[in-house]
FIGUTI-440154 format. One record per residue (C-alpha): residue number from 1; residue in three letters; y, x, z. Coordinates in Angstrom, 2 decimals, decimal comma, padded with zeros to 5 digits, always signed. Layout:
% residues N
[NUM; 'ala'; [Y; X; Z]],
...
This chain:
% residues 187
[1; 'met'; [-146,38; -063,63; -102,91]],
[2; 'asn'; [-144,91; -065,15; -106,00]],
[3; 'thr'; [-144,93; -068,50; -104,21]],
[4; 'arg'; [-142,83; -067,16; -101,41]],
[5; 'arg'; [-140,29; -065,72; -103,88]],
[6; 'asp'; [-140,23; -069,03; -105,79]],
[7; 'tyr'; [-139,59; -071,00; -102,59]],
[8; 'ser'; [-136,82; -068,58; -101,61]],
[9; 'arg'; [-135,18; -068,89; -105,00]],
[10; 'leu'; [-135,59; -072,68; -104,93]],
[11; 'gly'; [-134,07; -072,80; -101,43]],
[12; 'arg'; [-131,04; -070,76; -102,47]],
[13; 'thr'; [-130,60; -072,96; -105,54]],
[14; 'leu'; [-130,77; -076,12; -103,45]],
[15; 'val'; [-128,26; -074,77; -100,91]],
[16; 'ala'; [-125,91; -073,79; -103,73]],
[17; 'ala'; [-126,27; -077,21; -105,36]],
[18; 'val'; [-125,58; -079,00; -102,08]],
[19; 'met'; [-122,55; -076,83; -101,39]],
[20; 'leu'; [-121,21; -077,46; -104,89]],
[21; 'ser'; [-121,75; -081,22; -104,49]],
[22; 'val'; [-119,91; -081,24; -101,17]],
[23; 'leu'; [-117,04; -079,23; -102,64]],
[24; 'leu'; [-116,73; -081,57; -105,62]],
[25; 'ala'; [-116,84; -084,60; -103,33]],
[26; 'phe'; [-113,95; -083,29; -101,25]],
[27; 'val'; [-111,90; -082,53; -104,35]],
[28; 'ala'; [-112,66; -085,79; -106,19]],
[29; 'val'; [-112,27; -088,25; -103,27]],
[30; 'pro'; [-108,62; -087,46; -102,39]],
[31; 'arg'; [-107,65; -087,64; -106,05]],
[32; 'ser'; [-109,31; -091,03; -106,52]],
[33; 'gln'; [-107,71; -092,31; -103,30]],
[34; 'ala'; [-104,31; -091,11; -104,50]],
[35; 'asp'; [-104,91; -092,88; -107,81]],
[36; 'asp'; [-105,91; -096,07; -105,97]],
[37; 'arg'; [-102,82; -095,85; -103,78]],
[38; 'ala'; [-100,64; -095,40; -106,86]],
[39; 'asn'; [-102,33; -098,46; -108,39]],
[40; 'cys'; [-101,54; -100,44; -105,24]],
[41; 'gln'; [-097,91; -099,36; -105,51]],
[42; 'arg'; [-097,72; -100,37; -109,18]],
[43; 'asn'; [-099,40; -103,72; -108,52]],
[44; 'ile'; [-096,94; -104,54; -105,74]],
[45; 'glu'; [-093,98; -103,53; -107,91]],
[46; 'arg'; [-095,26; -105,68; -110,79]],
[47; 'ala'; [-095,87; -108,65; -108,49]],
[48; 'gln'; [-092,36; -108,23; -107,02]],
[49; 'ala'; [-090,82; -108,11; -110,51]],
[50; 'arg'; [-092,74; -111,24; -111,53]],
[51; 'leu'; [-091,54; -113,02; -108,39]],
[52; 'asp'; [-087,92; -111,99; -109,09]],
[53; 'gln'; [-088,26; -113,26; -112,66]],
[54; 'ala'; [-089,72; -116,60; -111,52]],
[55; 'ile'; [-086,94; -117,04; -108,97]],
[56; 'ser'; [-084,22; -116,32; -111,52]],
[57; 'arg'; [-085,77; -118,63; -114,14]],
[58; 'tyr'; [-087,06; -121,52; -112,03]],
[59; 'gly'; [-085,47; -121,17; -108,57]],
[60; 'gly'; [-086,77; -119,91; -105,25]],
[61; 'asn'; [-088,56; -123,11; -104,29]],
[62; 'ser'; [-090,24; -123,69; -107,67]],
[63; 'gln'; [-094,01; -123,76; -108,04]],
[64; 'gln'; [-093,80; -120,70; -110,30]],
[65; 'ala'; [-091,97; -118,72; -107,60]],
[66; 'ile'; [-094,39; -119,89; -104,91]],
[67; 'asp'; [-097,36; -118,81; -107,05]],
[68; 'arg'; [-095,78; -115,40; -107,67]],
[69; 'trp'; [-095,01; -115,03; -103,96]],
[70; 'his'; [-098,68; -115,70; -103,14]],
[71; 'gln'; [-099,70; -113,07; -105,70]],
[72; 'leu'; [-097,29; -110,55; -104,16]],
[73; 'asn'; [-098,69; -111,22; -100,69]],
[74; 'phe'; [-102,22; -110,88; -102,05]],
[75; 'glu'; [-101,38; -107,43; -103,41]],
[76; 'arg'; [-099,70; -106,42; -100,15]],
[77; 'glu'; [-102,68; -107,62; -098,13]],
[78; 'arg'; [-105,14; -105,81; -100,41]],
[79; 'cys'; [-103,25; -102,53; -100,07]],
[80; 'tyr'; [-102,86; -103,00; -096,34]],
[81; 'lys'; [-106,58; -103,52; -095,86]],
[82; 'gln'; [-107,36; -100,43; -097,91]],
[83; 'tyr'; [-104,63; -098,06; -096,63]],
[84; 'gln'; [-103,26; -099,69; -093,46]],
[85; 'gly'; [-099,92; -099,88; -095,20]],
[86; 'trp'; [-098,03; -101,58; -098,04]],
[87; 'trp'; [-095,49; -100,40; -100,59]],
[88; 'asn'; [-091,93; -101,57; -100,03]],
[89; 'pro'; [-090,26; -101,49; -103,46]],
[90; 'gln'; [-086,76; -101,91; -102,06]],
[91; 'asp'; [-086,97; -098,90; -099,73]],
[92; 'arg'; [-089,33; -097,10; -102,14]],
[93; 'gln'; [-091,70; -096,07; -099,39]],
[94; 'trp'; [-094,96; -097,06; -097,72]],
[95; 'gln'; [-094,69; -099,23; -094,60]],
[96; 'ser'; [-097,28; -099,02; -091,86]],
[97; 'gly'; [-096,96; -102,45; -090,23]],
[98; 'arg'; [-097,81; -105,88; -091,60]],
[99; 'glu'; [-094,15; -106,88; -091,62]],
[100; 'trp'; [-093,68; -107,93; -095,20]],
[101; 'asp'; [-092,61; -111,42; -094,12]],
[102; 'arg'; [-089,74; -109,87; -092,21]],
[103; 'tyr'; [-088,89; -107,80; -095,27]],
[104; 'asp'; [-088,93; -111,00; -097,36]],
[105; 'cys'; [-086,52; -112,63; -094,88]],
[106; 'gln'; [-084,12; -109,73; -095,27]],
[107; 'arg'; [-084,40; -109,71; -099,05]],
[108; 'asn'; [-084,00; -113,48; -099,39]],
[109; 'ala'; [-080,96; -113,50; -097,09]],
[110; 'glu'; [-079,37; -110,67; -099,09]],
[111; 'gln'; [-079,95; -112,48; -102,37]],
[112; 'ala'; [-078,64; -115,78; -100,96]],
[113; 'gln'; [-075,54; -114,00; -099,63]],
[114; 'ala'; [-074,95; -112,37; -103,03]],
[115; 'arg'; [-075,26; -115,76; -104,78]],
[116; 'leu'; [-072,82; -117,29; -102,28]],
[117; 'asp'; [-070,32; -114,46; -102,75]],
[118; 'gln'; [-070,57; -114,84; -106,55]],
[119; 'ala'; [-070,00; -118,61; -106,32]],
[120; 'ile'; [-066,95; -118,08; -104,10]],
[121; 'arg'; [-065,50; -115,51; -106,54]],
[122; 'thr'; [-066,22; -117,71; -109,55]],
[123; 'tyr'; [-065,55; -121,24; -108,31]],
[124; 'gly'; [-063,68; -120,88; -105,01]],
[125; 'gly'; [-064,75; -121,17; -101,39]],
[126; 'asn'; [-064,73; -124,97; -101,20]],
[127; 'ser'; [-066,41; -125,61; -104,55]],
[128; 'gln'; [-069,66; -127,54; -104,69]],
[129; 'gln'; [-071,40; -124,45; -106,06]],
[130; 'ala'; [-070,27; -122,39; -103,04]],
[131; 'ile'; [-071,32; -125,13; -100,63]],
[132; 'asp'; [-074,74; -125,36; -102,27]],
[133; 'arg'; [-075,17; -121,55; -102,03]],
[134; 'trp'; [-074,03; -121,64; -098,41]],
[135; 'his'; [-076,70; -124,26; -097,65]],
[136; 'gln'; [-079,29; -122,03; -099,32]],
[137; 'leu'; [-078,16; -119,07; -097,22]],
[138; 'asn'; [-078,41; -121,17; -094,06]],
[139; 'tyr'; [-081,87; -122,31; -095,11]],
[140; 'glu'; [-082,94; -118,66; -095,34]],
[141; 'arg'; [-081,32; -117,89; -091,99]],
[142; 'glu'; [-083,07; -120,84; -090,34]],
[143; 'arg'; [-086,43; -119,92; -091,84]],
[144; 'cys'; [-086,15; -116,37; -090,54]],
[145; 'tyr'; [-084,92; -117,56; -087,17]],
[146; 'lys'; [-087,96; -119,81; -086,73]],
[147; 'gln'; [-090,29; -116,93; -087,43]],
[148; 'tyr'; [-088,50; -114,03; -085,70]],
[149; 'gln'; [-086,01; -115,66; -083,28]],
[150; 'gly'; [-083,26; -113,88; -085,14]],
[151; 'trp'; [-081,55; -113,74; -088,52]],
[152; 'trp'; [-080,73; -110,97; -090,97]],
[153; 'asn'; [-077,06; -110,37; -091,66]],
[154; 'pro'; [-076,66; -108,74; -095,08]],
[155; 'gln'; [-073,07; -107,75; -094,34]],
[156; 'asp'; [-073,82; -105,42; -091,42]],
[157; 'arg'; [-077,50; -104,97; -092,38]],
[158; 'gln'; [-078,74; -105,87; -088,91]],
[159; 'trp'; [-080,94; -108,45; -087,24]],
[160; 'his'; [-079,05; -110,75; -084,87]],
[161; 'asn'; [-080,55; -112,69; -081,99]],
[162; 'gly'; [-079,65; -116,31; -081,51]],
[163; 'arg'; [-078,42; -118,86; -084,01]],
[164; 'asp'; [-074,84; -117,62; -084,17]],
[165; 'trp'; [-074,43; -117,47; -087,95]],
[166; 'asp'; [-071,84; -120,29; -087,92]],
[167; 'arg'; [-069,64; -118,21; -085,61]],
[168; 'tyr'; [-070,14; -115,25; -087,91]],
[169; 'asp'; [-069,14; -117,33; -090,97]],
[170; 'gln'; [-066,00; -118,58; -089,18]],
[171; 'glu'; [-065,05; -115,01; -088,29]],
[172; 'arg'; [-065,30; -114,15; -091,99]],
[173; 'gly'; [-062,94; -117,01; -092,77]],
[174; 'arg'; [-065,50; -119,38; -094,24]],
[175; 'asp'; [-065,40; -123,00; -093,24]],
[176; 'his'; [-068,08; -124,68; -095,28]],
[177; 'asp'; [-068,02; -127,88; -093,26]],
[178; 'lys'; [-065,19; -128,99; -095,52]],
[179; 'lys'; [-066,27; -130,93; -098,55]],
[180; 'pro'; [-064,62; -130,14; -101,87]],
[181; 'asp'; [-061,91; -132,50; -102,94]],
[182; 'his'; [-063,17; -134,29; -106,04]],
[183; 'asp'; [-060,58; -137,09; -105,95]],
[184; 'his'; [-058,39; -135,33; -108,48]],
[185; 'asp'; [-061,34; -135,27; -110,92]],
[186; 'arg'; [-061,57; -139,08; -110,91]],
[187; 'his'; [-058,03; -139,71; -112,08]],
């Protein structure tokens, strides 16, 4: 009879241990996943900050910027594989699709537009600096157009179909086909 009582007590102990293990697993797993997701977010934000720093120091087409861009995409891809999403630091939210290239097009166009606007304010609309920034903006527009058959307009914050950015620039009063007049500098 003692054996039966021992088996009953052992059975109850095992059931209680299993139930406690299951309960702890359900409590610990969400917390660790939340921590991992927060780590993904931090890693993407750090990689984005490093990319921004490389672009400001060395330029957008520099090897340093390209390396940082690859690191950022690595972090995005890693998070996407783990959580079927990626952290968008600009919107400060998780995105569900693998559309970070489209996000990069938007961001690059906005930065190029801001650099162009600054050059126009500082040096004038027909200055060489403004023309160079305008060419950079058009490079970003063309790159996005090739990938998405459209371009991001930072002014109205919309995607436009077609390659009509020249018409848009003319409507804004920009005629960058003119070359700056450097003849007066030679005399």
